[in-house]
MARMARSE-48128 format. One line per field, with one value per residue (C-alpha): residue number from 0; residue in three letters; x, y negated, z. Coordinates in nm, 4 decimals, padded with zeros to 6 digits. Layout:
! residues N
num	NUM|...;
residu	ala|...;
xx	X|...;
yy	Y|...;
zz	Z|...;
***
This chain:
! residues 483
num	0|1|2|3|4|5|6|7|8|9|10|11|12|13|14|15|16|17|18|19|20|21|22|23|24|25|26|27|28|29|30|31|32|33|34|35|36|37|38|39|40|41|42|43|44|45|46|47|48|49|50|51|52|53|54|55|56|57|58|59|60|61|62|63|64|65|66|67|68|69|70|71|72|73|74|75|76|77|78|79|80|81|82|83|84|85|86|87|88|89|90|91|92|93|94|95|96|97|98|99|100|101|102|103|104|105|106|107|108|109|110|111|112|113|114|115|116|117|118|119|120|121|122|123|124|125|126|127|128|129|130|131|132|133|134|135|136|137|138|139|140|141|142|143|144|145|146|147|148|149|150|151|152|153|154|155|156|157|158|159|160|161|162|163|164|165|166|167|168|169|170|171|172|173|174|175|176|177|178|179|180|181|182|183|184|185|186|187|188|189|190|191|192|193|194|195|196|197|198|199|200|201|202|203|204|205|206|207|208|209|210|211|212|213|214|215|216|217|218|219|220|221|222|223|224|225|226|227|228|229|230|231|232|233|234|235|236|237|238|239|240|241|242|243|244|245|246|247|248|249|250|251|252|253|254|255|256|257|258|259|260|261|262|263|264|265|266|267|268|269|270|271|272|273|274|275|276|277|278|279|280|281|282|283|284|285|286|287|288|289|290|291|292|293|294|295|296|297|298|299|300|301|302|303|304|305|306|307|308|309|310|311|312|313|314|315|316|317|318|319|320|321|322|323|324|325|326|327|328|329|330|331|332|333|334|335|336|337|338|339|340|341|342|343|344|345|346|347|348|349|350|351|352|353|354|355|356|357|358|359|360|361|362|363|364|365|366|367|368|369|370|371|372|373|374|375|376|377|378|379|380|381|382|383|384|385|386|387|388|389|390|391|392|393|394|395|396|397|398|399|400|401|402|403|404|405|406|407|408|409|410|411|412|413|414|415|416|417|418|419|420|421|422|423|424|425|426|427|428|429|430|431|432|433|434|435|436|437|438|439|440|441|442|443|444|445|446|447|448|449|450|451|452|453|454|455|456|457|458|459|460|461|462|463|464|465|466|467|468|469|470|471|472|473|474|475|476|477|478|479|480|481|482;
residu	met|ile|arg|phe|arg|met|val|pro|asp|ser|trp|arg|arg|ser|cys|ala|ile|leu|thr|leu|phe|leu|val|ala|thr|gln|pro|ala|ala|gly|gln|gly|thr|thr|leu|thr|pro|ala|gln|leu|ala|arg|ile|asp|ser|ala|phe|val|gln|tyr|gln|arg|pro|glu|ser|pro|gly|cys|ala|leu|gly|val|ser|arg|asn|asp|gln|met|val|leu|glu|gln|ala|trp|gly|his|ala|glu|leu|glu|tyr|ser|ile|pro|ile|ser|pro|ala|thr|ile|phe|glu|gly|gly|ser|val|ser|lys|gln|phe|thr|ala|ala|ala|val|leu|leu|leu|ala|gln|glu|gly|lys|leu|ser|leu|asp|asp|asn|leu|arg|arg|trp|val|pro|glu|ile|pro|asp|tyr|gly|thr|pro|ile|thr|ile|arg|his|leu|leu|asn|his|thr|ser|gly|leu|lys|asp|trp|gly|ser|ile|ala|gly|ile|gly|gly|trp|pro|arg|gly|ser|arg|ile|tyr|thr|his|ala|his|val|leu|glu|ile|leu|gly|arg|gln|gly|ser|leu|asn|tyr|thr|pro|gly|ala|glu|tyr|leu|tyr|ser|asn|ser|asn|tyr|asn|leu|leu|ala|ile|ile|ala|glu|arg|val|ser|gly|glu|ser|leu|pro|ala|leu|thr|lys|arg|leu|ile|phe|asp|pro|leu|gly|met|thr|his|thr|ser|trp|arg|asp|asp|phe|thr|arg|ile|val|pro|gly|arg|ala|gln|ala|tyr|ala|arg|ala|ala|asp|gly|trp|his|leu|glu|met|pro|ser|glu|asn|val|tyr|gly|asn|ser|ser|leu|leu|thr|thr|val|gly|asp|leu|leu|lys|trp|ser|ala|asn|thr|ala|his|met|arg|val|gly|gly|gln|ala|phe|arg|ala|glu|gln|gln|arg|lys|gly|arg|leu|asn|asp|gly|ser|asp|ile|thr|tyr|ala|ala|gly|ile|gln|met|thr|thr|tyr|ala|gly|met|pro|glu|ile|ser|his|thr|gly|ala|thr|ala|gly|tyr|arg|ala|phe|leu|gly|arg|tyr|pro|glu|ser|gly|trp|ala|ile|ala|ile|leu|cys|asn|ala|ser|asn|ala|ala|pro|gly|pro|leu|gly|his|ala|val|val|asp|ala|val|leu|gly|arg|pro|pro|thr|arg|ala|pro|ser|val|gly|pro|ser|ala|thr|leu|thr|ile|ala|pro|val|gln|ala|ala|ala|leu|arg|glu|phe|ala|gly|his|tyr|arg|ser|ile|glu|ala|asp|val|thr|leu|glu|ala|ala|val|gln|glu|gly|arg|leu|val|leu|leu|gly|thr|pro|ser|arg|arg|met|val|leu|thr|ala|gly|gly|ala|asp|gln|phe|asn|ala|gly|gly|asn|gly|ile|val|phe|thr|arg|asn|pro|ala|gly|ala|val|asp|gly|met|leu|phe|thr|val|asp|arg|ala|arg|lys|val|lys|phe|glu|arg|val|glu|gly|ser|gly|gly|pro|ser|gln;
xx	00.0000|00.1326|00.1470|00.1724|00.3315|00.1886|00.4488|00.4090|00.3035|00.5984|00.8424|00.6654|00.6749|01.0445|01.1190|00.9153|01.1057|01.4382|01.3334|01.2328|01.5646|01.7608|01.5616|01.6001|01.9748|02.0975|02.2182|02.0000|02.1253|02.3720|02.3178|02.4671|02.1889|02.1196|01.9217|02.0879|01.9566|01.8399|01.6420|01.4890|01.3934|01.2202|01.0277|00.9286|00.8060|00.5734|00.3822|00.3967|00.0190|00.0008|00.2546|-00.0037|-00.1386|-00.4387|-00.4271|-00.4494|-00.1634|00.0413|00.3007|00.5753|00.8041|01.0887|01.3082|01.6012|01.6762|01.4181|01.6063|01.4295|01.5823|01.3241|01.0196|00.8543|00.5174|00.3315|00.0081|-00.2239|-00.3799|-00.6493|-00.7502|-00.9696|-00.6795|-00.3944|-00.2238|00.0482|00.0934|00.4005|00.5412|00.3785|00.0290|-00.2305|-00.4365|-00.6774|-00.5264|-00.8280|-00.7792|-00.4167|-00.5983|-00.6960|-00.3528|-00.3842|-00.7240|-00.5789|-00.2785|-00.5045|-00.6864|-00.3592|-00.2228|-00.5411|-00.4973|-00.1375|-00.2731|-00.5103|-00.8211|-00.9523|-00.8622|-00.8344|-01.0427|-01.3271|-01.6705|-01.7680|-02.1036|-01.9288|-01.8461|-02.1051|-02.4265|-02.6111|-02.4756|-02.7151|-02.6252|-02.5551|-02.4984|-02.1207|-01.8995|-01.7324|-01.4082|-01.2023|-00.9371|-01.1909|-01.2511|-00.8783|-00.8302|-01.1548|-01.2679|-01.5795|-01.8318|-02.0000|-02.1497|-02.0050|-02.2428|-02.1629|-02.2554|-02.5873|-02.6476|-02.5809|-02.8412|-03.0813|-03.0198|-02.7949|-02.4320|-02.1472|-02.1051|-02.4773|-02.5630|-02.3846|-02.3243|-02.2134|-02.1269|-02.4859|-02.5929|-02.3299|-02.4686|-02.8263|-02.7489|-02.5492|-02.8143|-03.0708|-02.8708|-03.0296|-02.7270|-02.3514|-02.1628|-02.0134|-01.9335|-01.6775|-01.3269|-01.4283|-01.3150|-01.1435|-01.3611|-01.2702|-01.5429|-01.5207|-01.7726|-01.4926|-01.2874|-01.5757|-01.6603|-01.2978|-01.3067|-01.6261|-01.4735|-01.1587|-01.3723|-01.5975|-01.3046|-01.0852|-01.3494|-01.1741|-01.2544|-01.0379|-00.8790|-00.7822|-00.6691|-00.4444|-00.3005|-00.1996|-00.0743|00.0685|00.0831|00.2415|00.5052|00.6129|00.6065|00.3272|00.2285|00.0317|-00.1917|-00.5522|-00.8873|-01.1793|-01.4393|-01.6203|-01.6111|-01.7014|-01.3930|-01.1374|-00.7998|-00.5255|-00.2998|-00.5403|-00.5643|-00.9097|-00.9943|-01.1026|-01.2472|-01.2061|-01.5188|-01.5706|-01.5774|-01.2776|-01.2032|-01.4787|-01.4598|-01.5050|-01.4752|-01.5849|-01.8980|-01.9438|-01.8413|-01.7435|-01.3807|-01.1530|-01.2021|-01.0648|-01.0509|-00.6900|-00.5628|-00.1863|00.1271|00.3819|00.6392|00.4166|00.3380|00.7091|00.7519|00.4887|00.6616|00.9865|00.8176|00.8503|01.2249|01.2698|00.9443|00.8936|00.5243|00.4270|00.7573|00.8363|00.5169|00.3114|00.5026|00.4610|00.0854|00.0544|00.2229|00.0532|-00.1312|-00.4925|-00.5683|-00.8862|-01.0808|-00.9163|-00.5707|-00.4637|-00.3093|-00.4188|-00.2028|-00.4048|-00.2765|-00.3783|-00.4636|-00.1716|-00.1021|00.1939|00.2948|00.6005|00.7101|01.0143|01.1097|01.1125|00.8758|00.6340|00.4306|00.1765|-00.1737|-00.3480|-00.6299|-00.9157|-01.1870|-01.3809|-01.1101|-00.8180|-00.5710|-00.2886|-00.0102|00.2264|00.4788|00.7779|01.0496|01.2481|01.5126|01.6283|01.5469|01.3204|00.9819|00.7432|00.4526|00.2248|-00.0786|-00.2887|-00.5965|-00.6939|-00.9370|-00.7693|-00.4397|-00.3426|-00.1517|-00.0305|00.1246|00.2679|00.4293|00.5764|00.7059|00.8995|01.0322|01.1438|01.3227|01.5153|01.6101|01.7141|01.4698|01.3092|00.9639|00.6917|00.4617|00.0978|00.0182|-00.1145|-00.4831|-00.6128|-00.9432|-01.2421|-01.4674|-01.8089|-02.0850|-02.3954|-02.7157|-03.0368|-03.3033|-03.5852|-03.9336|-04.1194|-04.4054|-04.1665|-04.0286|-04.3673|-04.3703|-04.0867|-04.2737|-04.3791|-04.2591|-03.9802|-03.9088|-03.5765|-03.5537|-03.1768|-03.1347|-03.4376|-03.5733|-03.8536|-03.7726|-04.0099|-03.9341|-04.1036|-04.0934|-04.0094|-03.9479|-03.8973|-03.6395|-03.6677|-03.5707|-03.5516|-03.6939|-03.6523|-03.7051|-03.6212|-03.5017|-03.3146|-03.3349|-03.1269|-03.1566|-03.1312|-02.9587|-03.0547|-02.7765|-02.9573|-03.2691|-03.4045|-03.0603|-02.9872|-02.7033|-02.7438|-02.4270|-02.2028|-02.4379|-02.6121|-02.9886|-03.1396|-03.5180|-03.6416|-03.9535|-04.1841|-04.2611|-04.5403|-04.2926|-04.4168|-04.1617|-04.1594|-03.8459|-03.4967|-03.1398|-02.9263|-02.5459|-02.2903|-01.9131|-01.8923|-02.2441|-02.3888|-02.7521|-02.9211|-03.2765|-03.5851|-03.9381|-04.2118|-04.4903|-04.8370|-04.9125|-04.9297|-04.7943|-04.4628|-04.1327|-04.0646|-03.7827;
yy	00.0000|-00.3414|-00.5931|-00.9680|-01.1934|-01.5434|-01.8177|-02.0973|-02.4333|-02.6083|-02.3726|-02.4212|-02.7987|-02.7928|-02.5878|-02.8291|-03.1280|-02.9539|-02.8704|-03.2306|-03.3529|-03.1170|-03.2179|-03.5864|-03.5807|-03.3424|-03.5061|-03.4720|-03.2185|-03.3716|-03.7252|-03.7550|-03.9922|-03.9901|-04.2116|-04.3636|-04.3134|-04.6763|-04.6195|-04.3012|-04.4794|-04.7576|-04.5062|-04.3141|-04.6326|-04.7063|-04.3858|-04.4160|-04.4181|-04.0640|-03.9268|-03.9074|-03.5734|-03.4440|-03.7029|-03.6559|-03.8082|-03.8250|-03.6504|-03.8488|-03.7693|-03.9995|-03.9450|-04.1340|-04.0916|-03.8113|-03.6078|-03.5457|-03.7483|-03.7119|-03.5015|-03.5697|-03.5320|-03.6664|-03.5583|-03.2649|-03.1103|-02.9394|-03.0843|-02.7981|-02.5524|-02.8031|-02.7133|-02.9687|-03.1345|-03.0303|-03.1715|-02.8723|-02.9574|-03.0170|-03.3367|-03.5082|-03.7917|-04.0216|-04.2613|-04.1567|-03.8799|-04.1253|-04.1213|-03.7464|-03.7881|-04.0676|-03.8505|-03.5702|-03.8148|-03.9654|-03.6181|-03.5298|-03.8525|-03.7506|-03.4238|-03.6197|-03.4833|-03.8282|-04.1940|-04.4425|-04.6756|-04.4250|-04.5502|-04.3966|-04.2911|-04.0708|-03.8333|-03.9305|-04.0274|-04.0224|-04.3733|-04.6448|-04.8530|-05.2019|-05.3549|-05.3853|-05.0760|-04.9464|-04.7715|-04.5068|-04.7726|-04.9862|-04.6909|-04.6408|-05.0069|-05.0604|-05.3221|-05.1416|-05.3396|-05.0159|-05.0313|-04.8035|-04.5083|-04.4682|-04.8296|-04.7768|-04.4619|-04.6622|-04.9216|-04.6319|-04.5198|-04.2227|-04.3413|-04.1080|-03.8515|-03.8325|-03.5994|-03.3368|-03.5298|-03.3714|-03.5121|-03.4452|-03.6945|-03.9429|-03.9263|-03.9522|-04.2649|-04.4336|-04.3436|-04.5511|-04.8746|-05.1460|-05.3736|-05.3909|-05.5929|-05.7940|-05.7683|-05.4893|-05.6315|-05.9635|-05.8806|-05.6272|-05.4688|-05.1375|-04.8769|-04.5050|-04.4474|-04.5055|-04.2117|-03.9704|-04.0393|-03.9856|-03.6463|-03.5614|-03.6761|-03.4682|-03.1605|-03.2134|-03.2825|-02.9946|-02.7342|-02.6763|-02.7880|-03.0758|-02.8450|-02.5926|-02.8619|-03.0448|-02.7182|-02.6226|-02.9637|-03.1124|-02.9037|-02.5865|-02.7636|-02.9774|-02.6983|-02.8625|-02.5288|-02.6737|-02.9040|-02.8433|-03.0257|-03.0289|-02.9432|-02.7258|-02.8753|-02.5388|-02.3649|-02.2463|-02.4193|-02.2531|-02.5077|-02.8019|-03.0644|-03.1558|-03.5286|-03.7374|-04.0753|-04.2428|-04.3258|-04.4633|-04.1112|-03.9808|-03.8235|-03.6809|-03.4791|-03.6898|-03.4519|-03.5217|-03.3183|-03.3758|-03.2078|-03.5120|-03.5416|-03.7338|-04.0536|-03.8729|-03.5133|-03.4155|-03.1683|-03.1973|-03.2357|-03.5148|-03.2927|-03.2302|-03.6005|-03.6773|-03.4123|-03.6007|-03.9329|-03.7884|-03.7288|-04.1034|-04.0443|-03.6993|-03.7059|-03.3294|-03.4040|-03.6372|-03.7978|-04.1638|-04.2423|-04.1035|-04.3087|-04.6270|-04.5751|-04.4771|-04.8012|-05.0274|-05.2984|-05.3592|-05.6618|-05.8667|-06.0146|-06.3531|-06.1996|-06.2077|-05.9001|-05.7364|-05.5268|-05.2063|-04.9576|-04.5898|-04.4980|-04.6934|-05.0501|-05.2259|-05.4863|-05.5996|-05.5608|-05.7187|-05.8620|-05.5169|-05.3617|-05.1308|-04.8519|-04.7465|-04.6589|-04.6086|-04.3687|-04.3258|-04.0608|-03.9737|-03.9568|-03.9001|-04.1754|-04.1725|-04.3773|-04.3050|-04.5715|-04.5767|-04.8439|-04.7759|-05.0453|-04.9027|-04.5389|-04.4912|-04.3176|-04.2841|-04.0430|-04.0616|-03.8455|-03.8880|-03.7290|-04.0261|-04.2831|-04.5639|-04.5137|-04.8036|-04.6270|-04.9360|-05.1073|-04.7730|-04.7228|-05.0709|-05.0196|-04.7176|-04.9155|-05.1929|-04.9378|-04.7655|-05.0986|-05.2484|-05.5346|-05.7156|-05.5751|-05.7218|-05.9390|-05.9893|-06.3499|-06.5561|-06.6367|-06.9596|-06.9969|-06.9230|-07.2080|-07.1928|-07.1524|-07.3413|-07.2399|-07.4247|-07.1874|-07.1044|-07.1364|-06.8085|-06.9463|-07.0100|-06.6568|-06.4948|-06.5580|-06.3037|-06.0374|-05.7363|-05.4151|-05.4040|-05.1071|-05.0374|-04.7837|-04.8358|-04.7439|-04.5126|-04.6717|-04.8906|-05.1454|-05.3608|-05.7242|-05.8258|-06.1133|-05.9929|-06.2276|-06.5165|-06.3300|-06.1801|-05.8124|-05.5342|-05.2014|-04.8548|-04.4969|-04.3282|-04.6117|-04.8635|-05.2225|-05.5010|-05.8502|-06.1201|-06.4510|-06.7448|-06.8755|-07.1080|-07.1335|-06.7780|-06.6465|-06.4288|-06.2279|-05.8785|-05.7557|-05.8932|-05.7935|-06.0560|-06.0732|-06.3159|-06.3253|-06.3928|-06.5835|-06.5654|-06.8722|-06.9691|-06.9834|-06.6732|-06.4288|-06.1279|-05.9348|-05.9425|-05.8741|-05.6761|-05.7179|-05.5068|-05.4919|-05.2892|-05.3176|-05.6549|-05.7566|-05.4208|-05.4983|-05.4639|-05.5499|-05.6565|-05.3971|-05.3939|-05.1854|-05.2206|-04.8823|-04.8322|-04.8291|-04.5104|-04.3392;
zz	00.0000|-00.0938|00.1896|00.1561|00.4151|00.4614|00.4379|00.6954|00.5510|00.7124|00.5344|00.1999|00.2376|00.3291|00.0169|-00.1934|-00.0556|-00.1210|-00.4777|-00.5448|-00.4041|-00.6286|-00.9380|-00.8604|-00.7973|-01.0677|-01.3880|-01.6944|-01.9469|-02.1861|-02.0581|-01.7115|-01.6042|-01.2314|-00.9993|-00.6969|-00.3433|-00.3499|-00.6693|-00.5302|-00.2098|-00.4040|-00.6112|-00.2992|-00.1316|-00.4263|-00.3463|00.0334|00.0813|-00.0577|00.1882|00.4654|00.5863|00.3952|00.1180|-00.2576|-00.4476|-00.7651|-00.9780|-01.1487|-01.4387|-01.5485|-01.8526|-02.0002|-02.3685|-02.3588|-02.0995|-01.7689|-01.4867|-01.2104|-01.1333|-00.8020|-00.6327|-00.3333|-00.1676|-00.2156|-00.5235|-00.3139|00.0224|00.1396|00.1242|00.1787|-00.1503|-00.2278|-00.5644|-00.7627|-01.0875|-01.2618|-01.1329|-01.4055|-01.3925|-01.6280|-01.8279|-01.8646|-02.1550|-02.2012|-02.3930|-02.6684|-02.8321|-02.8939|-03.0594|-03.2695|-03.3567|-03.4804|-03.7098|-03.8374|-03.9146|-04.1048|-04.3006|-04.3816|-04.5177|-04.7419|-04.5746|-04.4871|-04.5288|-04.2443|-04.4595|-04.4913|-04.3925|-04.0577|-04.2027|-04.4595|-04.1761|-03.9134|-04.0943|-03.7614|-03.6963|-03.8226|-04.1262|-03.9930|-04.3362|-04.2905|-04.3107|-03.9956|-04.0892|-03.9136|-03.8638|-03.6764|-03.4436|-03.3828|-03.2878|-03.0883|-03.3394|-03.4634|-03.2598|-03.1482|-02.8024|-02.5378|-02.5021|-02.1324|-02.0634|-02.2420|-02.0366|-01.7218|-01.8176|-01.8646|-01.5064|-01.5846|-01.5719|-01.6578|-01.3830|-01.3075|-01.5973|-01.8057|-02.1282|-02.4566|-02.7979|-02.9002|-02.6337|-02.7539|-03.1088|-02.9839|-02.7789|-03.0551|-03.3116|-03.1171|-03.1226|-03.3321|-03.3313|-03.2789|-03.0208|-03.3104|-03.6809|-03.7408|-03.7335|-03.5788|-03.2239|-03.0036|-02.7354|-02.5756|-02.6274|-02.5555|-02.8346|-03.0864|-02.9636|-02.9171|-03.2806|-03.3836|-03.2118|-03.3982|-03.7292|-03.6710|-03.6099|-03.9112|-04.1438|-04.0260|-03.9481|-03.6152|-03.2635|-03.1402|-02.8791|-03.1491|-03.3930|-03.1461|-03.0164|-03.3694|-03.4836|-03.1624|-02.8463|-02.9850|-03.2008|-02.9038|-02.6463|-02.4456|-02.2939|-02.0017|-02.2067|-02.3133|-02.3180|-02.0776|-02.3403|-02.0841|-01.7367|-01.5780|-01.7198|-01.4646|-01.5137|-01.3067|-01.1408|-01.1810|-00.9086|-00.7821|-00.8029|-00.5063|-00.4114|-00.0738|00.1285|00.4781|00.6234|00.4293|00.0925|-00.1275|-00.4490|-00.7628|-01.0556|-01.4156|-01.4885|-01.8607|-02.1846|-02.3877|-02.4938|-02.7239|-02.5280|-02.2189|-02.0893|-02.1716|-01.9092|-01.8813|-01.6695|-01.6414|-01.8095|-02.1103|-02.1423|-02.1579|-02.4299|-02.6289|-02.5579|-02.6915|-03.0267|-03.0833|-03.1147|-03.2683|-03.4691|-03.4844|-03.5336|-03.8151|-03.9073|-03.9649|-04.1567|-03.8698|-03.6124|-03.8169|-03.8443|-03.4785|-03.3700|-03.6241|-03.4315|-03.5149|-03.7304|-03.7067|-03.9963|-03.9407|-03.9905|-03.6249|-03.4653|-03.1412|-02.9089|-02.9519|-03.2079|-03.2479|-02.8901|-02.7454|-02.6366|-02.8003|-02.5427|-02.3451|-01.9855|-01.8210|-02.1587|-02.3211|-02.5744|-02.3954|-02.5581|-02.2996|-02.1921|-01.8604|-01.7850|-01.5378|-01.5385|-01.2212|-00.9502|-01.1896|-01.2798|-01.5344|-01.6930|-01.9805|-02.0735|-02.3050|-02.3189|-02.6378|-02.5861|-02.2516|-02.3211|-02.0193|-02.0234|-01.7295|-01.6806|-01.3765|-01.3006|-00.9853|-00.8294|-00.6112|-00.7481|-00.5531|-00.7392|-00.9670|-01.2462|-01.4318|-01.1274|-01.0120|-01.3508|-01.3474|-00.9932|-01.1186|-01.4164|-01.1823|-00.9647|-01.2441|-01.4009|-01.0674|-01.1115|-00.8191|-00.7421|-00.9593|-00.7533|-00.8320|-00.9308|-00.6458|-00.6607|-00.5204|-00.3399|-00.5571|-00.6483|-00.4892|-00.7449|-00.6494|-00.8243|-00.7644|-00.6344|-00.8722|-00.7316|-00.6968|-00.9037|-01.1929|-01.1641|-01.2057|-01.5799|-01.6081|-01.4092|-01.6129|-01.7718|-02.0294|-02.2517|-02.4277|-02.7087|-02.7127|-02.3435|-02.3342|-02.0174|-01.8850|-01.6134|-01.4133|-01.3346|-01.0110|-00.7629|-00.4116|-00.1197|-00.3571|-00.5695|-00.9147|-00.9137|-01.1718|-01.0585|-01.2058|-01.0991|-00.8757|-00.6499|-00.8652|-00.7495|-00.9031|-00.7564|-01.0248|-00.9624|-01.1800|-01.4026|-01.6403|-01.8503|-01.8871|-01.7841|-01.4824|-01.3352|-01.1894|-01.0207|-01.2931|-01.5735|-01.7836|-01.8357|-02.0859|-02.1253|-02.4766|-02.5879|-02.8843|-03.1034|-02.8623|-02.5737|-02.3901|-02.2478|-02.4817|-02.3880|-02.2457|-02.3546|-02.1085|-02.1354|-01.9521|-01.9844|-02.3088|-02.4463|-02.5381|-02.5786|-02.5289|-02.6370|-02.4140|-02.5282|-02.2916|-02.2768|-02.1268|-01.8205|-01.4468|-01.3499|-01.1737|-01.3616|-01.5507|-01.7384;
***
């Protein structure tokens, strides 16, 4: 009979610490790059909040000239069983995933299977015809004008995380939209809809699922053996960290429970992300033409460039070019940054929703470069906004029921205790603050009531962060709000 001996937690943690020390202090193969004790201490201090007992945390990978210099981890991957995070722990990459969706589309374009100037409706005819073509390039650069489907779902009372969404739901929501946020190419506005549609296009063009396509074209050639997609949130993923959010009574699970992908949902490790980053130099996948297209900044209709390229941001940090993206889905947080002039690349994956991946990444860059710590800009006292109260009698003309086909919801505007509120089932209540003629604010969202030619209120336009002027029409009826 085989017997197993339990290893004490204290011994396991000591071994983990020793392993991290050895990885951090050994020179990178063929490069001789090492970090000094002072640099290591600065990096460690950036993650100090995750060194507490029973806390989630982060994994970090640092490379120089595409040779691993440091792999380190803090906190726990699983709080219920006190399993520590290691550099090999799998996390979800949030919007860092977008560059892999973009890469799949760019590789299909290289093969001549699609053109970046193709009309979206060639491949996804479910999207309404808005009179001006939306191209694949618009999707890549977030310049399509398409409303964010998750924002629309939130207006409807079912934000992401409250239902099990699929790409069929994404298409159904986008197919109901009667307007765009703006004319395609006129502006840049981040919208996850763009990258869900790119995933759908890649699948329809190739005849493969995005997970199978990216495995064949990207993951296998680069040796990214720990990378896959969360296309089925119920699938067991060995070695995956659970994601958490902090509440007043401690940490709670905050896992993504949806089957949409392409905009997010990449399951990966810091080591695999750095293998992908190294492709920028050795170009085993795609070659020079691919890299040029990947890093091509979006261009607006007026000829001005934006910083967003194909799933990556082309910016600067500390006077150096920076190729980067952050990510956040449920309780997962991520950062991948590359600094070609200095040779450094940073990958961070966390399972704590209070982690700030961008600042953490820059703290590591500051440490390896020996720069003073970056300080957040000081913020002066906020100006006090004074809004004249609106008389309850004047508010009553807005009272009534408003139906939105776009958000698939009916809301009731009612006057309660001298305030105008929006009510929805089962227990939604949004207090509106007057901001001008027919204009109100609801928790940072904008509400504008519309009037017919006779001056009577006949509807409202609901604007959230990534979805502008979602249309509601006033309807008859005295029943309670419904969905």
